[in-house]
N, C-alpha and C positions, 0 to 999 in steps of 0.2 A: 568735336567731341563735347558732350554735355558736361557742364561744370556742376558737380554735385553740390558745391557750396552755394552756387547761384540758384540751383533748383530748390534748395531748402531756404534760401534767402538769409544766409548767415555769412559772416566774414570768415576768412581763412584761419584767423586766430581765435575763433569762437571756442568756448569750452564745451565739454561733452554734455553738460546740463542744458546749455543753450541750444545745442543741436537737437537734443531730445524734445525740448519744449517746442521748437520750430516744427519738428515732424508731427507731434501730436496736434498742433494747431492746424496744419495742413490736412492731416488725416481726418479730423473732424469735419473739415470742409469738403473733402473730395471722396470720402468713403462711399462705395456704391449703394450702401443701405441708406445713406443720407442724400446723396446727389446721384440720381440714376442716369445722368447724361453720359454719352460715349466719351466726350472730351474729358469729363471728370474722371472716368474710369482709367483712361490712358494716363492722365496726369498722376493719378493715385499710384499706378505702377511705377512711374518714374520717380516720384517722391519716395516710395518705399525702397526702391533700389538704391537711391542716394543715401538713405538712412542705413541700409545694409552695409554700405561702404564706410560711411563716416561715423556711424554709431559705435563701431568697434575700434579701439585704439590701434590695434595692430594693422587692420586693413586700411585704416585712415592714413597711417604712416606710409604704407606701401603706395597708396594712391598719391600722397603728396610727393613721393620720390619719383614718380614717372607717370606717363600718360595712360598706362594700361589699367591703373587702379587695382582694385582687389576685391574679392568677395569677403564679406564680413562673416562673423561667426554665426549669424542668424540668417535663415532663408526667409523668403517672402511668407511661406506658410507659418513659420515660427512667430514672426512679427504679427501676422494676422491673428494667430491663436492667442498671443499675449495680450493684444489690445481689444480684440473683439470676441473672445470666448469661443472661437471655432464655429460661430453661428452660420457661416457660409458653407460649411462642409456638408455634403450629402451623406446621410446615414441610412443604411438598409434596415428594413423592419426586422424585428426579432423573429426567430423561428420557434414555433410551438414544440417542435420535436427536439427533445433534449436527451442526452445520455442518461442512462439509469445509474443508480448508486451501487457501489460495491456492498457485499454482504459478508458477514463473518459468522460461521457456524462451527460449534464444537462437536466433534464426533468421538464418542467413547469406544475404545477397543479393548478386547481381552489380549493378554500376552500371546495367546495362541494365534490370534488374528495376524500378528505382525511377523510371525515366523515364515509364512508363505504368502501373505497378502489375503485380502478378503473383498468380496463384492457386496455392496450395500445399496439399498434403495432408501434414500433419505426423503423424509416428508418435511417440507418447509413451508412456512407462511411467507409469501413474498408478493411483489407486484408483477402481474402478468398482463399480457396484451388483452384488451377488451375484445371479446369475440363478437359483440354486437356491431361495433363500428370499425373494428380492425385497426384502431389507432387513429382514425380520422377525427374523433371527438364529436362528430355530428350525428344527429339522429338519422336512421336509414332513409335514403332518398333525398337528403338535404346536403348542403355544403356550406362552407364559410362564405361570408359576404364581405366585400370590400368596405373598409371603414369610411364612412362619409365625412368624418371629422378631419382625418389626416389625408384622405385621398389614397390610402393604401401605403403611405410611406412609413407609417408607424411613429412619426414625429410631427409635432406642430411647432411653428415658429411664432415667437412672441417678440414684440418691440419693447425694449426697456431703455430707460434713461441711464446714462453713465457719464463719466467725466469727458467722454468723447462725443457726447450727445446721444441721440437715439440710435441704438444698435439692435440687431436681431439675434436672438438666441434660439436654439433648438432644444426641445424637450420631448420625452416620450409622450405619446398621445394618451390622455387619461381615459378615453373611451375604449380603445382596443388594447391598452397596456403595452403599446409598442409593437404589437404583432402585425398591424396593417390590415387586419381583418377581424370581424366579429362572428360569433357563432349564434345565430338567432334561435336555433333549436338544438341544444346540446344532447348528446347521446343519453338516453334515460338510464342506461346501465352504469356508465362510468362518470356521469355528470360532466361530460366534456373534457375529461382528462386523458382519454385514450388508453387507460389501464385501470385494472381493478386489483384488489388484494384477494388472494386465493391460496389454497394449499395445493402444492403440486409435488410430484415425485421426481427425484433426481437420481438416476443410476450413477454410481461411482465405483470404479475399481481402485481400491486402496492398495498401493504396492507393498510388497514385503519390505521389512527393514525400517519402516517409519518409527518414530519415537515421540514421546511427549513433547509438545511445543512446536513440532514441525507443522508447517502450513502447506496445504495442497491448493494450488491455484487452478481455478476452473473458469476461464474466460467465457463470457456470454451466458453464465448461469446465475448472475445476480439479478437485481431488480430491473424490470423493463422501465424505460424512461417515459417521461410525459409525451403524450401524443404518439406513442408507439416507438419512442427512441430506442437506440440499441441498448441491450441489457448490459449491466455492469459485470464485474467479476465476483464470483463466489470463492471465498477462502475457507477451507476446512482446516480447523486447528485440531490436531490430534492429541488425544489424552489416552494413555495406556493405563488400564486399571491395575491395581495391586494384585499380585498373584500370591497365593498362600504358600507355594512350594518353591518357586523359582524367582530369581531377580535377574536383572539384565546389566551387563557391563559392556557397552559397545555392541559388538555383534555376538558376544558370548552370553550364554546362560549360566547362572550360578545356582547351585543347590547344595544342600547338606546331606551327607550320607552317614547315618548313624550305624556304627559297627560295634558289636559286642567285644568284650575283652578277649575271649578265646579266639574269635575270628580275626581280630587285629593281630594277635600273636601268631596264630597258625596260618592265617590266610584263608580266603573263601571266595566263592563265586556266587553271584546273585543276578537276578533279572529285576530291574526296576522300571517303573513307568515314567518315561520322559514326557515332555510336553507334546510330542508328536508320535508317541508309541513306545513300546518296550525297548529296553536297551540292556545289553549284558555288561556287567561290571565285575572286574577282578580286583580283589583286595589282596595285596601281596603280604606275605608273612612279615611281621614286625612293623606293620603300619602304625603310625602315630597320629594323634589328634592334630589337626592342622595340615596334614598332608593333602595334596590335591590330586584327584584322579581325573584325567582328561579324556573325554570321548570326542574324537574329532568329527567335525561336520554335523554336529547335532545341535548347533546353536541357531541363531537368527539368520535368515537369508540376508545377504548384504544389499543395502539399498542402492549403492552405486558400485557395481563390480559383480564378479561371479562368485558362486559358492556360498557356503554358510560358515558361521563362526563355530566355536566349540562349546560343548557342554562340560563345565568344570564342577566337579563334586568335591566339596571340602569334607574331609573325614572328621567325624566326632566319635571318639571312642567312649562308649557308654559304660559306666561303672554301676553295677547293681547296687540298689539302695538297701535291699533286704535279702538275706541269704539264709538258707536252712543250716542246720548243724553240720550236715555232711559236706555241703558246699564250703562252709567256713573252714572245715578241717582241710579240704583240698587246697583252698587258697593259702592257708598258713603253711602247708607243705610246699606249695609253689614258691612262696616268699623265701622259705628257708633254703630250698634247693637252688633258687636263682641268686641267693645272697643279695636281694634287693637293698639298695642303700636306704637309710632313714631319710625322711623328708628334710630337704635343705634348700637354701636359696640358690637360684641359677640365673643365667643371663636373661635379661628382659626379652620377652617375645610379644609380638603384636597379636591382636585378636585374629580369629580365624579368617574372616572375610577381609580384614584390613591387609593381611598377608596376601590373600588371593588377588586383591586389586593391585597391590604393588607389583606382583608378578606379571599381571596383565600389562602394566606400563613398560615392562622391559622390552 
């Protein structure tokens, strides 16, 4: 069996620094970039394996305990990378075809749009595939040519001096920028990019139930990549415009129903225009301000699930600001007949819609 200490030319009680120095000295002498002979290449592998074992304290201790030795913490490739910069590794040329970027677009919707959903045709400025070259980047009838500088590899090797002597490093080719090919006649439409910026129409079905801040993901509808690479993802960020009559709480719609004093006291029926058509409303006798009338299934269609939310109308009893003499007499008579109490402090009550939202949370 090969004695690793003998291979490196050090004593068995040599320190780790001495072992490292011995390896570096031999590596400078035997590295294939410095000494191309077959014998040197074989000795270099043997020396590197010896350093794999003895260069790590744990694997060296295992080697000293028995004949089997042990594998060090570093492999041949790691040592090679550490001392020679990975210059001997083959690298493939870059691809011109790259994935496109994602895009973000805000879409403004009316509250009525989210009740049942809406179809939109969106016009966007984005990168699209060049129709002239179809993403090939070259003028019609031409094609890329192999780079003569790097021979199509996309990389060139350079010999540099280091503490180990002359070593070879690999760098992207400055002529072809690492692609391995050059385009002598770029496409006149896209200037050799395989894509152009243009306005295009994107049909989209926006589902019912979306709300402000929600993002709709549309894979493959973003920007086309360089050289006709796959398009990225288009994200639609929803913004629901303010509505003058209704607001939204989850899947429910909230509105205010103004009721006159007589109708609140005696009760009444009315037809009001909801966000999706007329709806019949019943005001029960004795209705108070802050009471909530619920019309089932006239809210927003649920985004995930079946059915719709409810339409909740908060009652606001309207007190007339100006009355004629006869109405004033009737109101005084009503106050006397009902023995209405004088104004007084009562238990604190929340505002109309604050109470409604609290009820929705129950």
